[in-house]
C-alpha positions in Angstrom: 117.8 91.6 138.0 119.5 90.2 141.0 119.8 93.7 142.5 116.0 94.2 141.9 115.3 90.9 143.7 117.5 91.8 146.6 115.9 95.3 146.8 112.4 93.8 146.8 113.4 91.3 149.6 115.0 94.1 151.7 111.8 96.2 151.3 109.7 93.3 152.7 108.4 91.8 149.4 109.3 88.2 148.6 110.5 87.7 144.9 111.2 84.0 145.5 114.8 83.0 144.8 117.5 85.7 144.0 118.4 84.1 140.7 118.4 87.0 138.2 115.3 85.7 136.4 112.2 88.0 136.2 109.8 85.2 136.8 106.3 84.8 138.2 107.3 85.4 141.9 109.4 88.4 141.1 106.6 90.0 139.1 104.2 89.3 141.9 106.5 91.0 144.4 106.7 94.0 142.1 102.9 94.2 141.8 102.6 93.9 145.6 105.2 96.7 146.1 103.4 98.9 143.6 100.0 98.3 145.2 101.4 99.0 148.7 103.0 102.3 147.6 100.1 103.7 145.5 101.8 103.2 142.2 100.3 102.1 138.8 100.0 98.4 139.2 101.4 96.9 136.0 104.3 94.6 137.1 106.8 96.7 135.2 109.8 98.2 137.0 109.7 101.7 135.4 111.1 105.0 136.6 108.4 105.5 139.3 108.6 102.1 140.7 112.5 102.2 140.7 112.4 105.6 142.5 109.9 104.4 145.1 111.9 101.2 145.7 115.1 103.3 146.3 113.2 105.6 148.7 111.9 102.5 150.7 115.5 101.3 151.0 116.6 104.7 152.2 114.1 104.4 155.0 115.6 101.0 155.8 118.9 102.6 156.3 117.5 105.1 158.8 119.9 106.1 161.6 118.8 107.0 165.1 117.9 110.7 165.4 120.3 112.9 167.4 117.2 114.7 168.9 117.2 114.2 172.6 114.2 112.3 174.1 111.1 114.3 175.0 109.8 114.4 178.5 106.4 113.0 177.5 107.2 109.5 178.9 109.7 106.7 179.3 110.9 105.1 176.2 109.4 101.7 175.1 106.3 102.3 177.3 102.7 102.1 176.3 100.3 103.7 178.8 96.5 103.0 178.6 94.6 106.1 179.5 91.0 105.4 178.4 88.8 102.3 178.4 85.4 102.0 176.8 83.0 99.1 177.5 84.9 98.3 180.7 84.7 94.7 181.7 83.5 93.5 178.3 85.6 91.3 176.2 85.4 93.6 173.2 86.6 96.7 175.2 88.4 99.4 173.2 91.4 101.1 174.9 93.4 104.1 173.9 96.7 105.3 175.2 100.1 106.7 174.5 103.1 104.7 173.3 106.5 106.4 173.7 109.5 105.2 171.7 112.8 106.8 170.7 111.7 109.8 172.8 108.5 110.5 170.9 104.9 109.7 172.0 102.1 108.3 169.7 98.4 107.7 170.3 97.3 104.1 169.9 94.1 102.1 170.0 93.7 98.4 170.9 90.6 96.2 171.0 87.0 97.0 170.1 86.4 93.7 168.5 85.5 90.2 169.8 89.1 89.3 170.8 89.4 92.3 173.2 92.2 94.8 174.0 95.9 94.2 174.6 96.6 92.7 178.1 98.9 94.8 180.3 102.4 93.5 181.0 105.9 93.2 179.4 106.3 92.3 175.7 109.4 91.5 173.6 109.1 93.5 170.3 110.9 92.5 167.1 110.6 93.6 163.4 107.9 91.8 161.4 107.2 93.6 158.1 108.6 97.1 157.2 105.9 97.4 154.5 102.5 95.8 154.0 99.3 96.4 152.0 96.6 95.0 154.2 94.0 97.8 154.5 93.4 97.4 158.2 97.2 97.8 158.8 97.9 100.8 156.5 97.2 104.5 156.5 97.7 106.6 153.4 99.6 103.7 151.7 102.0 103.4 154.7 102.0 99.9 156.3 104.2 98.0 158.7 104.0 95.6 161.6 106.2 94.8 164.5 105.8 91.5 166.3 105.0 91.3 170.0 105.6 88.2 172.2 102.6 86.1 173.2 100.8 87.0 176.4 98.4 85.0 178.7 95.2 87.0 179.1 93.4 86.1 182.4 90.2 87.9 181.1 89.6 85.2 178.6 91.6 82.4 180.1 93.8 81.9 177.0 97.1 83.0 175.5 97.0 85.9 173.0 99.1 85.2 170.0 100.2 87.0 166.8 100.1 90.3 168.5 101.4 93.2 166.4 102.1 96.9 166.4 100.7 98.4 163.2 98.8 101.5 161.8 95.3 101.8 163.0 93.8 101.6 159.5 90.2 101.0 158.3 87.7 101.1 161.2 89.1 102.4 164.5 90.4 99.7 166.8 92.1 96.3 166.5 91.7 92.7 167.5 94.1 93.1 170.4 97.1 94.5 168.5 98.5 98.1 169.0 97.1 100.3 166.3 99.0 103.6 165.9 96.7 106.5 165.3 97.6 109.3 162.8 98.1 110.2 159.1 100.7 108.7 156.7 103.4 111.2 157.9 102.8 110.1 161.5 103.0 106.5 160.5 106.3 107.1 158.7 107.8 108.9 161.8 106.7 106.1 164.0 108.2 103.5 161.8 111.5 105.4 161.8 111.4 105.8 165.6 110.9 102.1 166.0 113.7 101.4 163.6 116.0 103.6 165.6 114.9 102.0 168.9 115.5 98.5 167.5 118.9 99.4 166.1 120.0 100.7 169.5 119.0 97.4 171.2 120.2 94.8 168.8 117.0 94.2 166.9 114.6 93.7 169.9 113.5 95.5 173.0 111.0 95.1 175.9 107.8 97.1 175.8 106.0 97.8 179.0 102.2 98.1 178.7 100.4 99.5 181.8 
């Protein structure tokens, strides 16, 4: 039971204390894990749930790929290449984010809080798995935290900025929403993991 609780915690689901007791908090963590991974939601750690939990931890042990970086752009850089509703607070931007030598399309903005301000951000891990529909695609969810940024367009500091899948309706409330299917989201998560491992768990993202 202790190993189950440790595995749930490592996968991003809080079982409460690691005490070897299958109590209310541990069962809630199992249910949340099952829901996030498209499994039967019964709170029972059967063969399918155990297998999915092992696979999630294998992703957590991902090592940087030996594949050389592509020439599509500089690592750790997000370049905005399209802006709709220019000048409006709810503008939606699209662009390319290159990390670990691979480029991904992203969207930001489109809602009342506006798009991501340009500039430099410190990026750190937040959640390796999550179930919020607006931050998952095909059952794959994650989020990486971005440092706060003052936004002169609105005269205020933008907080709680994240990099996550562009789920539900296109666009975000200022976060970076990665566009693509579940396989694309998994590749992005692994590229981010590799980038973070190389740089001691944090790196600077340049948005321009």
